[in-house]
C-alpha positions in Angstrom: 143.3 54.1 102.3 143.3 50.5 101.1 140.7 51.1 98.5 142.2 54.4 97.3 145.7 52.8 97.0 144.3 49.8 95.1 142.5 52.0 92.6 145.5 54.2 92.1 147.7 51.1 91.5 145.3 49.4 89.2 145.0 52.4 87.0 148.7 52.2 86.2 149.7 50.3 83.1 151.3 47.4 85.0 151.0 44.0 83.5 150.6 41.3 86.2 152.7 38.1 85.9 151.5 37.1 89.3 148.5 35.7 91.1 145.6 35.6 90.9 145.4 33.6 87.7 142.6 35.7 86.1 145.2 38.5 85.8 142.3 41.0 86.1 141.2 40.0 82.6 137.5 40.8 82.5 136.8 38.4 79.6 137.6 35.5 82.0 135.1 36.6 84.6 131.3 36.6 84.9 129.9 40.0 83.7 128.3 41.1 87.0 130.0 39.8 90.1 127.9 42.0 92.5 124.7 40.2 91.5 126.3 36.9 92.8 126.9 38.2 96.3 124.0 36.4 98.1 123.6 34.2 101.1 121.9 30.8 101.7 118.5 31.8 100.4 116.0 29.1 99.3 117.2 27.3 96.2 120.9 28.1 96.5 122.1 25.2 98.7 124.5 25.3 101.7 128.2 24.8 101.3 128.4 22.9 104.6 125.7 20.4 103.7 125.6 20.6 99.9 122.7 18.7 98.3 121.7 21.0 95.4 123.4 23.4 93.1 126.7 23.6 95.1 126.9 19.8 95.2 126.4 19.8 91.4 129.2 22.3 91.0 131.5 20.2 93.1 130.7 17.2 91.0 131.6 19.1 87.9 135.0 20.0 89.4 135.4 16.3 90.6 135.0 15.1 87.0 137.6 17.5 85.7 140.3 16.1 88.0 139.1 12.4 88.1 138.2 12.6 91.8 135.5 10.7 93.6 134.4 13.8 95.5 135.3 17.5 95.8 134.7 20.0 98.6 134.8 23.7 97.8 136.8 26.1 100.0 136.3 29.8 100.2 139.2 30.1 102.6 141.9 29.1 100.1 143.8 25.9 100.1 144.8 26.6 103.7 141.4 25.4 104.9 141.7 22.1 102.9 145.2 21.5 104.1 144.4 22.0 107.8 141.2 19.9 107.4 143.1 17.1 105.7 145.8 16.9 108.3 143.3 16.9 111.1 141.3 14.2 109.4 144.4 12.0 109.2 145.9 12.8 112.6 143.3 14.1 115.0 142.1 10.7 116.3 145.1 10.0 118.5 145.8 13.7 119.2 149.4 14.4 120.2 150.5 10.8 119.9 149.9 10.7 116.1 152.8 11.5 113.8 152.7 13.0 110.3 155.5 12.3 107.8 155.7 15.8 106.3 157.9 17.5 103.8 159.7 20.4 105.5 159.1 22.6 102.4 155.4 22.7 103.2 153.4 25.8 103.2 152.7 27.6 106.6 149.1 26.2 106.5 150.5 22.7 107.0 152.1 23.8 110.2 148.8 25.3 111.2 147.4 21.9 110.6 149.9 20.5 113.0 148.8 23.0 115.7 145.1 22.2 115.1 145.6 18.4 115.2 148.3 18.1 117.8 150.3 15.9 115.4 154.0 15.6 115.7 155.9 16.1 112.4 158.5 13.7 111.2 160.3 15.8 108.6 161.3 14.7 105.2 163.4 17.0 103.1 163.2 17.5 99.3 166.3 17.1 97.1 168.2 20.3 96.4 168.8 21.6 92.9 172.1 23.0 91.7 170.6 26.4 91.9 169.7 26.2 95.5 166.0 25.4 95.1 163.8 22.8 96.6 163.4 20.0 94.1 161.2 17.0 94.4 160.8 14.2 97.0 162.4 10.9 96.1 160.0 8.0 96.4 162.8 5.8 97.9 163.2 8.4 100.7 159.5 8.2 101.5 159.7 4.4 101.7 162.7 4.5 103.9 161.1 7.0 106.3 157.9 4.9 106.5 160.0 1.8 107.4 161.6 3.6 110.3 158.6 5.6 111.3 155.6 3.1 111.1 153.6 5.2 113.6 153.1 8.0 111.0 149.4 8.2 110.1 149.9 9.9 106.8 152.3 11.4 104.4 152.1 15.1 103.4 154.1 16.6 100.4 153.9 19.6 98.1 153.8 18.9 94.4 154.2 21.0 92.3 156.4 23.3 94.3 156.0 27.0 94.1 158.6 27.0 91.3 156.8 24.2 89.4 158.8 21.1 90.3 156.7 17.9 90.4 157.5 14.7 92.4 156.8 11.1 91.2 153.4 11.0 92.8 152.5 7.6 91.3 155.4 5.8 92.9 155.1 7.7 96.1 151.5 6.7 96.4 152.3 3.1 95.8 154.8 3.1 98.7 152.5 5.0 101.0 149.6 2.6 100.4 151.9 -0.4 100.8 152.3 0.8 104.4 148.6 1.5 104.8 148.9 5.2 105.1 147.1 8.2 103.6 148.8 10.4 100.9 147.9 14.1 101.1 149.3 16.3 98.3 149.4 20.1 98.5 148.8 20.7 94.8 147.7 24.3 95.2 149.8 25.4 92.2 148.6 22.6 89.9 145.0 23.6 89.4 145.6 23.9 85.6 147.0 20.5 85.1 143.9 18.8 83.5 143.5 21.5 80.9 146.3 21.1 78.4 148.6 18.3 77.2 152.0 19.6 78.2 151.3 19.7 82.0 151.9 16.8 84.4 149.0 14.6 85.5 146.9 15.7 88.5 148.0 14.0 91.8 144.5 12.6 92.4 144.7 10.6 89.2 148.1 9.2 90.2 147.1 7.8 93.6 146.8 10.7 96.1 144.0 10.1 98.6 143.5 13.9 99.1 144.8 16.7 96.9 144.2 20.3 97.7 144.3 22.8 94.8 143.9 26.6 94.3 142.1 27.6 91.1 142.9 31.2 91.9 146.7 30.6 91.6 146.8 29.3 88.0 143.2 29.5 86.6 141.0 32.5 86.1 139.2 32.2 89.5 138.9 34.7 92.3 141.3 34.8 95.3 140.5 32.3 98.1 138.9 29.8 95.8 140.2 26.2 96.4 139.1 22.6 96.1 139.8 19.6 98.3 139.7 16.5 96.1 139.2 12.9 97.5 139.7 9.6 95.8 139.4 6.1 97.1 138.1 4.6 100.3 140.9 5.4 102.7 139.6 8.9 103.6 136.9 9.4 106.2 134.9 11.9 104.2 132.5 12.7 106.9 135.3 13.7 109.2 136.9 15.7 106.5 133.7 17.6 105.9 133.5 18.3 109.6 136.9 19.8 109.7 136.3 21.8 106.5 133.3 23.3 108.2 135.4 24.1 111.3 138.0 25.9 109.1 135.6 28.1 107.1 133.1 30.8 107.7 129.4 29.9 108.2 128.6 32.6 105.6 130.6 31.4 102.6 131.1 33.7 99.6 128.7 32.8 96.7 130.8 35.0 94.5 133.8 32.8 95.1 131.9 29.5 94.7 130.0 30.6 91.6 133.2 31.8 89.9 134.8 28.4 90.6 132.0 26.7 88.8 132.1 29.4 86.0 135.8 28.7 85.5 135.4 25.0 85.1 132.4 25.2 82.9 133.9 27.9 80.6 137.3 26.2 80.3 135.7 22.8 79.7 133.5 24.2 76.9 136.3 26.2 75.3 139.5 24.2 75.3 140.7 26.4 72.4 141.8 29.1 74.8 144.3 26.7 76.4 145.7 25.8 73.0 146.2 29.5 72.3 147.8 30.0 75.7 150.1 27.0 75.2 151.4 28.4 71.9 152.0 31.9 73.4 153.9 30.3 76.3 156.0 28.1 74.1 156.9 31.1 71.9 157.9 33.2 74.9 160.0 30.4 76.4 161.8 29.9 73.0 162.4 33.7 72.7 164.0 33.7 76.2 166.0 30.5 75.9 169.3 32.2 75.0 169.8 34.7 77.8 173.3 35.5 79.0 173.1 36.8 82.6 169.9 34.9 83.5 168.7 31.4 82.7 165.1 30.4 82.1 164.7 27.1 83.9 163.1 24.4 81.7 162.8 20.7 81.1 166.5 20.1 81.5 165.8 19.9 85.2 163.6 16.8 84.8 165.3 13.7 86.2 167.5 15.8 88.6 167.1 16.5 92.3 164.0 14.3 92.7 162.2 16.2 89.9 159.9 13.9 88.0 158.2 16.6 85.8 158.2 20.4 85.4 155.3 22.8 85.1 156.5 25.1 82.3 153.8 27.7 83.0 156.1 28.9 85.8 158.8 31.0 84.1 161.6 30.8 86.6 164.7 32.9 85.9 168.0 32.1 87.7 170.4 35.0 88.1 173.8 33.9 87.0 175.9 37.1 87.1 175.6 40.9 86.9 172.2 41.4 88.6 170.2 39.6 91.3 166.6 38.4 90.9 165.5 41.4 93.0 167.1 43.8 90.5 165.5 42.0 87.6 162.1 42.5 89.1 162.7 46.1 90.1 163.8 47.0 86.5 160.9 45.2 84.9 158.5 47.0 87.2 160.1 50.5 86.8 161.1 50.4 83.2 158.6 48.0 81.5 155.6 48.1 83.9 155.7 44.3 84.5 155.0 43.0 88.0 156.5 39.5 88.7 155.2 37.0 91.2 158.4 36.8 93.3 162.0 37.6 93.4 165.1 36.9 95.5 168.8 37.2 95.4 169.1 34.3 93.0 165.7 34.0 91.4 162.7 35.7 89.8 159.4 34.1 89.0 156.9 35.1 86.4 153.6 33.2 86.9 151.7 32.8 83.7 148.1 31.6 83.1 145.5 31.1 80.4 144.4 34.7 81.1 147.7 36.2 79.9 147.5 38.1 76.6 149.7 38.2 73.6 150.7 41.8 74.5 151.6 40.7 78.0 154.0 38.0 76.7 155.5 40.4 74.2 156.2 42.9 77.0 157.8 40.2 79.1 160.1 39.1 76.3 161.1 42.7 75.6 161.7 43.6 79.2 163.7 40.5 80.2 165.8 40.6 77.1 166.7 44.2 77.7 167.5 43.7 81.4 169.6 40.6 80.5 171.7 42.6 78.1 172.4 45.2 80.8 173.3 42.6 83.3 175.6 40.8 80.8 177.4 44.1 80.1 177.8 44.7 83.8 179.5 41.3 84.3 180.8 40.1 87.6 181.2 36.7 89.2 178.6 33.9 89.0 176.2 34.2 91.9 176.4 31.4 94.4 173.3 29.4 95.4 172.4 29.6 99.1 171.5 26.5 101.1 167.8 25.8 100.8 167.2 24.4 104.3 168.9 24.5 107.6 167.8 21.2 109.2 165.2 21.5 111.9 165.0 19.5 115.1 161.4 19.4 116.5 161.8 19.2 120.3 158.1 19.5 121.2 155.0 19.5 119.0 153.9 22.7 117.2 150.7 22.6 119.3 152.5 22.4 122.6 154.8 25.2 121.5 151.9 27.4 120.5 150.0 27.0 123.7 152.7 27.0 126.3 153.7 30.4 127.9 156.2 32.3 125.7 158.6 35.1 126.1 160.0 37.6 123.5 163.8 37.5 123.2 166.3 39.3 121.1 167.2 37.1 118.2 170.9 36.7 119.2 169.8 35.6 122.8 167.5 32.9 121.4 170.1 30.2 120.5 169.4 27.0 122.2 165.8 27.9 123.0 162.6 26.4 121.5 160.6 28.5 119.1 157.0 29.5 119.9 156.9 31.4 116.6 156.5 30.7 112.9 158.7 32.8 110.7 158.8 32.5 106.9 159.6 34.5 103.9 156.5 35.1 101.8 156.2 34.1 99.1 156.4 31.1 99.0 155.5 30.8 102.7 157.9 28.0 103.7 158.9 28.5 107.3 162.5 29.1 108.2 161.5 28.3 111.8 158.4 26.7 113.1 156.9 26.3 116.6 158.5 23.5 118.6 161.8 23.6 116.7 165.2 24.2 118.3 166.8 27.5 117.5 170.4 27.0 116.3 173.1 29.5 115.6 172.7 28.8 111.9 169.0 29.5 112.0 169.7 32.7 113.9 172.1 33.7 111.1 169.4 33.1 108.5 166.8 35.0 110.4 169.2 37.9 110.9 169.7 38.0 107.1 165.9 38.3 106.8 165.9 41.3 109.1 164.4 39.5 112.2 165.4 41.1 115.5 163.1 39.4 118.0 161.6 36.0 118.4 159.0 34.3 120.6 160.4 31.4 122.5 158.8 28.8 124.8 159.3 30.1 128.4 161.4 27.9 130.6 162.5 25.6 127.8 
């Protein structure tokens, strides 16, 4: 059924403004992927002890980002994030704390379960549109002053919507206190390739940065890199945890296409110049919408946002129609599939693999739907609160391994969650294991359609 459904869908004339970044554009892929599906036969190295061709490919990727070392992942950025957190926090087990942005991906919470670390949450600034902005460096410094026991700092930059924090200043503060800086940069894999993007985190002082080429570059799903720079990281320990988090039979298709992507883009920078022109033209054409607003550089300098990744075309619904309705109409009437939509937002994810025809279709579709929404009128839509503050009563590891019971959502207030519940995308938990369930959280989960929840038994 899965295969049949995929083939039926892929035969439709639907243009993908979503992941993966290759957009099913065959010109961006090696010609015969089946021939690349091998195992560790002589001459083809071993991912978990790379000394030959895989090591050479990792060095190529390191050079692109300015890292000292690079470890491939065939289990997405999730493997690198879990391994990085374990590397920083595993030594002292449950007594080690991690200063972690609460808008982290679910994989970071998995890292807390694996490592036993206790999170000390730091919250991003909130934009006027109800989105997570950046992390203020001064806030990081203050939190390290009052939480000196934290082993490391973990933040996400860019965010799912493309907002970038001031990594250079954050790194300076983190290192001043002798801590590691880990950056989930999964959505910033394309940063080194053209001039209008922010600098990669690893060049700005991050000790470990985890990126996903499949999100914004023409690489296959599950491809990811863990980048290391400087002497603060125990690389052998990181390699150990990367091995723990991945299969012993890694996909050579994924690894070889990572290498193919970096080699081909490094040789042919002209494709990025072409893409940059198409993107700038599309953004200009959509800059005067009425019922929706295309977010741009005007957000820089607000809500902790140091820079913006303009490849993320984020539309804010102002009146007339929701982001959901924008996506539905684009799919049904213009055969365009977006990356994500919500009550207030819709996101079109672009990449170097997008064609001129694709951009033209997006411009035509959004312009037409915007006109319909403007004629419909109505009040300006209100921005919801981004976060309900979370209180971590016990560690995520404790909550995950203690006995649990399933309760009706409205009977769970005052209990401790044994569950992780998030809207996906972008995969930021509304509730994580170990957190106190409040009436406000119950209300948010009810809005999401949640009826039952696992809670720690007896607590």
